[in-house]
C-alpha positions in Angstrom: -7.0 -27.5 -2.0 -10.8 -28.0 -1.6 -12.7 -24.9 -0.5 -13.5 -24.9 3.2 -17.1 -24.7 4.4 -18.0 -21.6 6.5 -17.8 -23.7 9.7 -14.4 -25.2 8.7 -13.1 -21.7 7.9 -14.4 -20.4 11.3 -12.6 -23.3 13.1 -9.4 -22.7 11.1 -9.3 -18.9 11.9 -10.1 -19.4 15.6 -8.3 -22.6 16.5 -5.2 -22.9 14.3 -2.0 -21.9 16.2 -1.5 -18.2 15.4 2.1 -18.5 14.2 1.0 -21.0 11.6 -2.1 -19.2 10.7 -0.5 -15.7 10.3 2.3 -17.3 8.3 -0.1 -19.1 6.0 -2.0 -16.0 5.3 1.1 -13.7 5.1 3.1 -15.9 2.7 0.7 -15.4 -0.3 0.0 -11.8 0.7 3.7 -11.0 0.8 4.2 -12.9 -2.5 1.5 -10.7 -4.0 3.0 -7.6 -2.6 6.4 -8.6 -3.9 5.1 -9.2 -7.4 3.5 -5.7 -7.2 6.8 -4.2 -6.0 8.8 -6.1 -8.7 6.4 -4.6 -11.2 7.1 -1.1 -9.8 10.8 -1.7 -9.9 10.6 -3.2 -13.4 8.5 -0.2 -14.6 11.1 2.2 -13.1 13.9 0.2 -14.7 12.6 0.3 -18.2 11.5 4.0 -18.0 14.9 4.9 -16.6 16.5 3.7 -19.8 14.8 6.6 -21.6 16.8 9.1 -19.5 17.1 10.8 -16.2 14.1 13.2 -16.9 11.9 10.2 -17.8 12.9 8.4 -14.6 12.2 11.5 -12.5 8.8 11.8 -14.2 7.7 8.4 -13.0 8.4 9.6 -9.5 6.2 12.6 -10.1 3.3 10.5 -11.3 3.7 8.2 -8.3 2.0 10.9 -6.3 -1.2 10.5 -8.4 -0.9 6.7 -8.2 -0.6 7.0 -4.4 -3.7 9.2 -4.2 -5.8 6.7 -6.2 -4.4 3.9 -4.1 -5.2 5.9 -0.9 -8.9 6.2 -1.9 -9.3 2.6 -3.1 -7.2 1.0 -0.3 -9.0 3.0 2.4 -12.4 1.9 1.2 -11.0 -1.6 0.9 -9.6 -1.7 4.4 -12.7 -0.1 5.9 -14.9 -2.8 4.3 -12.3 -5.6 4.9 -12.3 -5.0 8.6 -16.1 -5.2 8.7 -16.1 -8.3 6.5 -13.7 -10.1 8.8 -15.7 -9.2 11.9 -19.0 -10.1 10.2 -17.6 -13.5 9.2 -16.3 -14.0 12.7 -19.9 -13.4 13.9 -21.2 -15.8 11.2 -23.1 -12.9 9.5 -22.4 -13.8 5.9 -25.1 -11.5 4.5 -23.7 -8.6 6.4 -20.2 -9.3 5.0 -21.7 -9.4 1.4 -23.4 -6.1 2.0 -20.1 -4.4 3.0 -18.0 -5.8 0.1 -20.7 -4.9 -2.5 -21.2 -1.4 -1.2 -17.4 -0.8 -1.0 -16.9 -2.1 -4.5 -19.4 0.4 -6.0 -18.1 3.2 -3.8 -14.4 2.7 -4.8 -15.3 2.5 -8.5 -17.2 5.8 -8.4 -14.6 7.6 -6.4 -11.8 6.3 -8.7 -13.8 7.6 -11.7 -14.1 11.1 -10.2 -10.4 11.2 -9.5 -9.5 10.1 -13.0 -11.8 12.6 -14.6 -10.5 15.5 -12.6 -6.9 14.5 -13.2 -7.4 14.3 -17.0 -9.2 17.7 -17.2 -6.4 19.5 -15.3 -3.5 17.3 -16.3 -0.6 19.8 -17.0 -1.3 22.0 -14.0 -1.5 19.0 -11.7 1.8 17.7 -13.0 3.5 21.0 -12.3 2.1 21.1 -8.8 3.4 17.6 -8.1 6.9 18.6 -9.0 7.4 18.3 -12.8 10.0 20.6 -14.3 9.6 21.6 -17.9 12.0 18.8 -19.0 9.9 16.2 -17.1 6.5 17.5 -18.2 6.1 15.7 -21.5 7.1 12.4 -19.9 4.9 12.8 -16.8 1.8 13.8 -18.8 2.2 10.9 -21.2 2.5 8.5 -18.3 -0.3 9.9 -16.2 -3.0 9.8 -18.9 -3.3 6.0 -18.9 -3.0 5.9 -15.1 -5.9 8.3 -14.7 -8.0 6.6 -17.3 -8.0 3.3 -15.4 -8.4 4.9 -11.9 -11.9 3.4 -11.3 -10.6 -0.2 -12.0 -7.4 0.5 -10.0 -9.4 1.7 -7.0 -12.1 -1.1 -7.1 -9.4 -3.8 -7.4 -8.2 -3.0 -3.9 -11.7 -3.8 -2.5 -11.7 -7.2 -4.2 -8.1 -7.9 -3.1 -8.6 -7.0 0.6 -12.0 -8.8 0.7 -10.4 -12.0 -0.4 -7.8 -11.7 2.4 -10.5 -10.8 4.9 -12.2 -14.2 4.5 -8.8 -16.0 4.8 -8.3 -16.7 1.1 -5.1 -14.9 0.6 -3.8 -17.3 -2.0 -6.5 -16.5 -4.5 -5.9 -12.8 -3.8 -2.2 -13.3 -4.6 -3.0 -15.2 -7.8 -5.3 -12.4 -9.0 -2.6 -9.8 -8.4 0.1 -11.9 -10.0 -1.8 -12.4 -13.2 -1.8 -8.7 -13.9 1.6 -7.8 -12.5 3.5 -10.5 -14.3 1.7 -9.4 -17.5 3.0 -5.9 -16.9 6.6 -7.1 -16.7 6.2 -8.7 -20.1 4.3 -5.7 -21.7 6.6 -3.0 -20.5 9.6 -3.6 -22.9 7.2 -4.4 -25.7 5.2 -1.2 -25.5 8.1 1.1 -24.5 10.8 -0.1 -27.0 9.3 -2.4 -29.6 6.3 -0.2 -30.2 8.4 3.0 -29.4 5.7 4.4 -27.1 8.1 5.7 -24.4 6.6 6.5 -21.1 3.1 6.2 -22.6 3.9 2.5 -23.3 4.8 1.9 -19.6 1.6 3.5 -18.5 -0.4 1.5 -21.1 1.2 -1.7 -19.9 0.1 -0.8 -16.4 -3.4 -0.1 -17.5 -3.8 -3.4 -19.4 -2.4 -5.3 -16.5 -4.7 -3.7 -14.0 -7.7 -4.6 -16.1 -6.6 -8.3 -16.3 -6.0 -8.4 -12.5 -9.4 -6.7 -11.9 -11.3 -9.2 -14.0 -9.5 -12.2 -12.4 -10.5 -11.1 -8.9 -14.0 -10.0 -9.8 -14.7 -13.5 -11.2 -14.2 -15.0 -7.8 -17.0 -12.8 -6.3 -19.5 -13.5 -9.1 -19.4 -17.3 -8.6 -22.4 -18.6 -6.7 -20.5 -21.1 -4.6 -18.3 -18.5 -2.8 -19.0 -17.1 0.7 -18.7 -13.5 -0.4 -20.7 -12.2 -3.4 -20.8 -8.9 -5.1 -24.4 -8.3 -6.2 -26.5 -5.2 -6.8 -29.1 -6.5 -4.3 -26.4 -6.4 -1.5 -25.5 -2.7 -2.2 -26.5 -0.9 1.0 -29.1 1.9 0.9 -28.1 2.9 4.5 -25.8 5.8 4.7 -24.5 4.5 8.0 -22.8 1.6 6.3 -20.8 4.0 4.1 -19.9 6.2 7.0 -18.6 3.0 8.8 -16.5 2.1 5.8 -15.0 5.6 5.7 -14.5 5.8 9.4 -12.7 2.4 9.7 -10.8 3.0 6.5 -9.8 6.6 7.5 -6.3 5.5 8.9 -5.5 4.0 5.5 -6.7 7.1 3.7 -4.7 9.3 6.0 -1.6 7.1 5.6 -1.8 6.7 1.8 -3.0 10.3 1.3 -0.1 11.6 3.4 2.2 9.5 1.2 0.9 11.2 -1.9 1.4 14.7 -0.3 4.8 13.6 1.0 5.8 12.5 -2.5 4.7 15.8 -4.1 6.6 17.8 -1.4 9.7 15.6 -1.9 9.7 16.1 -5.6 9.2 19.9 -5.3 12.1 20.2 -2.8 14.3 17.8 -4.8 13.8 19.5 -8.2 15.8 22.5 -6.9 18.8 20.2 -7.2 17.9 19.1 -10.7 16.2 16.2 -12.4 19.0 13.9 -11.2 18.0 14.5 -7.5 14.3 13.8 -8.3 15.3 10.6 -10.1 17.6 9.5 -7.3 15.1 10.0 -4.5 12.4 8.3 -6.6 14.5 5.2 -7.3 15.8 5.0 -3.7 12.2 5.1 -2.4 11.1 2.5 -4.8 13.8 0.1 -3.6 13.0 0.9 0.0 9.4 0.3 -0.6 10.1 -3.2 -1.7 11.0 -4.0 1.9 8.2 -2.0 3.3 5.7 -3.8 1.1 6.9 -7.1 2.5 6.4 -5.8 6.0 2.9 -4.5 5.1 2.1 -7.8 3.5 3.0 -9.6 6.7 0.7 -7.2 8.6 -2.1 -7.9 6.1 -1.7 -11.6 7.0 -2.1 -10.7 10.6 -5.1 -8.4 10.2 -7.8 -11.0 9.3 -6.6 -13.2 12.2 -6.9 -10.2 14.5 -10.3 -9.1 13.1 -11.8 -12.7 13.0 -10.7 -13.5 16.6 -11.7 -10.2 18.0 -15.2 -10.8 16.5 -15.2 -14.3 17.9 -14.3 -13.0 21.4 -10.8 -14.5 21.6 -8.5 -11.6 22.8 -5.6 -13.8 23.7 -5.3 -15.0 20.1 -5.2 -11.4 19.0 -2.4 -10.6 21.4 -0.4 -13.7 20.5 -0.8 -13.0 16.7 0.4 -9.4 17.2 3.5 -10.5 19.1 4.4 -13.1 16.5 3.9 -10.7 13.7 6.2 -8.1 15.3 9.0 -10.7 15.7 8.6 -12.0 12.2 8.5 -8.5 10.6 11.4 -7.2 12.6 13.6 -10.1 11.7 12.8 -9.6 8.0 13.6 -5.8 8.4 17.0 -6.5 10.0 18.0 -8.9 7.2 16.9 -6.4 4.6 18.8 -3.6 6.3 22.1 -5.5 5.9 21.5 -6.3 2.2 20.4 -2.8 1.2 23.2 -1.0 3.1 25.9 -3.1 1.6 24.6 -3.0 -2.0 23.1 0.5 -2.3 25.5 1.8 -5.1 25.0 -1.4 -7.1 21.3 -1.3 -6.7 21.1 2.3 -7.9 23.4 1.6 -10.8 21.0 -1.0 -12.2 18.6 1.9 -13.0 20.9 4.7 -14.1 24.4 3.2 -14.7 25.4 6.1 -16.9 24.5 8.8 -14.4 27.0 8.9 -11.4 25.1 11.7 -9.7 21.9 9.7 -9.5 23.9 6.7 -8.1 25.7 8.9 -5.5 22.6 10.7 -4.3 20.4 7.7 -4.3 22.9 5.5 -2.4 23.2 8.1 0.3 19.4 8.3 0.7 19.0 4.5 0.7 21.6 4.0 3.4 20.0 6.7 5.6 16.7 4.9 5.3 18.4 1.7 6.4 19.2 3.2 9.8 15.5 3.1 10.9 14.3 0.2 8.7 14.4 -2.4 11.6 11.9 -0.2 13.5 9.4 0.0 10.7 7.6 -3.3 11.3 6.6 -2.5 14.9 5.0 0.9 14.1 3.3 -0.6 11.0 1.7 -3.4 13.0 0.5 -1.2 15.9 -1.3 0.9 13.3 -2.7 -2.1 11.4 -3.9 -3.7 14.6 -5.7 -0.6 15.8 -7.3 -0.1 12.4 -8.6 -3.6 11.8 -10.1 -3.7 15.3 -12.0 -0.5 14.8 -9.9 2.0 16.7 -10.0 4.4 13.8 -9.1 7.6 15.8 -5.9 6.3 17.2 -5.0 4.5 14.0 -5.6 7.6 11.9 -3.3 9.6 14.1 -0.5 7.0 13.8 -1.1 6.7 10.1 -0.6 10.4 9.7 2.7 10.5 11.5 5.1 8.8 9.1 4.4 10.9 6.0 2.2 13.6 7.4 2.3 15.1 10.9 6.0 14.4 11.4 7.1 14.3 7.8 5.7 17.6 6.5 7.4 19.9 9.0 10.7 18.1 8.4 10.6 18.2 4.6 9.8 21.9 4.8 12.5 22.8 7.3 15.5 20.4 6.9 16.3 21.1 3.2 16.5 24.8 4.0 19.1 24.0 6.6 21.0 21.0 5.2 20.2 21.2 1.5 20.0 17.8 -0.3 21.1 16.0 2.9 18.0 17.4 4.6 15.8 15.8 1.9 17.6 12.5 2.4 17.2 12.6 6.2 13.5 13.6 6.3 12.0 10.1 5.9 14.4 8.3 8.2 13.8 10.8 11.0 10.0 10.6 10.5 10.1 6.8 10.6 12.2 6.9 13.9 9.8 9.3 15.5 6.8 7.3 14.4 8.2 4.2 16.1 8.5 6.1 19.4 5.0 7.5 19.1 3.5 4.0 18.5 4.8 2.6 21.8 2.2 4.2 24.2 -0.6 3.4 21.8 0.4 -0.3 21.9 0.6 -0.3 25.7 -2.7 1.4 26.1 -4.6 -0.9 23.7 -3.4 -4.1 25.4 -3.9 -2.9 29.0 -6.9 -0.5 28.9 -10.4 -1.7 29.7 -11.4 0.2 26.5 -8.8 -1.6 24.4 -8.4 -5.3 23.9 -9.8 -6.1 27.4 -13.1 -4.8 26.1 -13.2 -8.0 24.0 -13.0 -10.2 27.1 -16.3 -8.8 28.4 -18.1 -10.5 25.5 
C-alpha cells in the first residue's frame, strides 16, 4: 500500500467511518500485542520446563520488566498523545520535536534504571519476592533484561509514535520481527546451548535489539512524516514536563503493576515456590486477553487524539462507543474460553506439578468473573489520557493495581490465605469498573470535558 500524503492521512483520520478506522488501526495493534503476549507465554513455557523455582523466578523478574516498561511506555504515551494532536493540527515539526525528545528521554531513563538494577541485583531480587531457591534463576534472568533496558524503553516511543500517525501496520511489523525471533531463540539458548534462564533472557535481549533497529529505521528515512533527529530534540523544559504530565497515567498504571507484582510475589512465597509459579502463569495467561483489549484501545487512541485536535468531538464520542462494544465482546468470548479450559492451560506449563495446576486454575477462573468489565474501564482511562486529562486518567490508572489493589493484597491474604491472594485482582478490577463510570459521564457531559472541543 502506497504511503499517504499528509493531507490524505488527515482526511483518512477525520472522515473515514469510525468503526472502520478504529478497526483498521486496532487489528495490526492487537496483532502486535498478541505476538508480544505469545512471546511472554512462550518464554514462560520454556523456562517452566526447568522447574517450578525457575518458573517462579520469571514472575519475580516480571516486576523489573514492568518497571522498565512503565517508564518507557509512559514517555511514549505522553509524546504519542502530543504527536497525534500536532498532526491533527498539521504541525509536523512540532510532532517531530516531541518524538525526538521522547526518544532521547526514554533511552537515558532506561539506562539509569538498568545501571541501578545491575549494581544492586541480589538485594533487588529479594525485595521483589525471590526465595533462596529462586534467587540464582532470577538473577541470571534479570542481568540481560537490565542490560538492554535503554533499548527496551526507547522502543516503546518508536512503537507508539508509529501508531500515533496512523501507521499501526508498520508498528506491528517492527514488533513482530523481534518477538518471532525470540520464540525461535528461546529453546536454542535455553536447551541447545544449555544456558538455562540466562538463555531465555539473552533471547529476549537479542530480539529487543532487532525490533528496536527495525522501528528506528522508519524514523531515519527522509520520506517519512515523523523524523528522529538531534536538531528536533527540544531545549525547552516545558516540552519534557508536558510529556511526563500526559504520560503520567501510564507511569502510574504500569508502575503500580510493578509494585503489585512485587507485593503479590512476596505474599505468595509464604505458600511456597509453587504458589508464586501458579500466580505468575495465571497472570500471564490473563494478560494475553488484557493485551488484546489494550491493543484495541491503542487503535482507538490516535482516532480520538487526531479528531480532538481537528475539533470533531462527535467522532471522538462515536469511536469510544464502538471501542467499548468491540472490546467487551472480545472479553466475554475470552471469559468463556478461559473458564472452561483453565486446568488444561495451566498443565501446558507445569504438567508434572499438580499444585501449580490447582492453584493457578482457581486464580484464573476468579479473574474470569470480572474480565467482561475490563474493556470499559481500560477505554475510559485511555480516552482521558490521550485527550490530555492527565489528572483523572492518572487516578483511574492507579486504581486497578494501586489505590484499590494494594490495600486488598495486604489485608485479604491475612484473612483468607491463598484465596485472598487469588481474589485480590478480580475485586480490584471490579471496583475499578465502578469508579470509571462517573469519570466517563463527566467527560462526555461537562463543559470542561469533550464539550470543550466544540467551542473550537
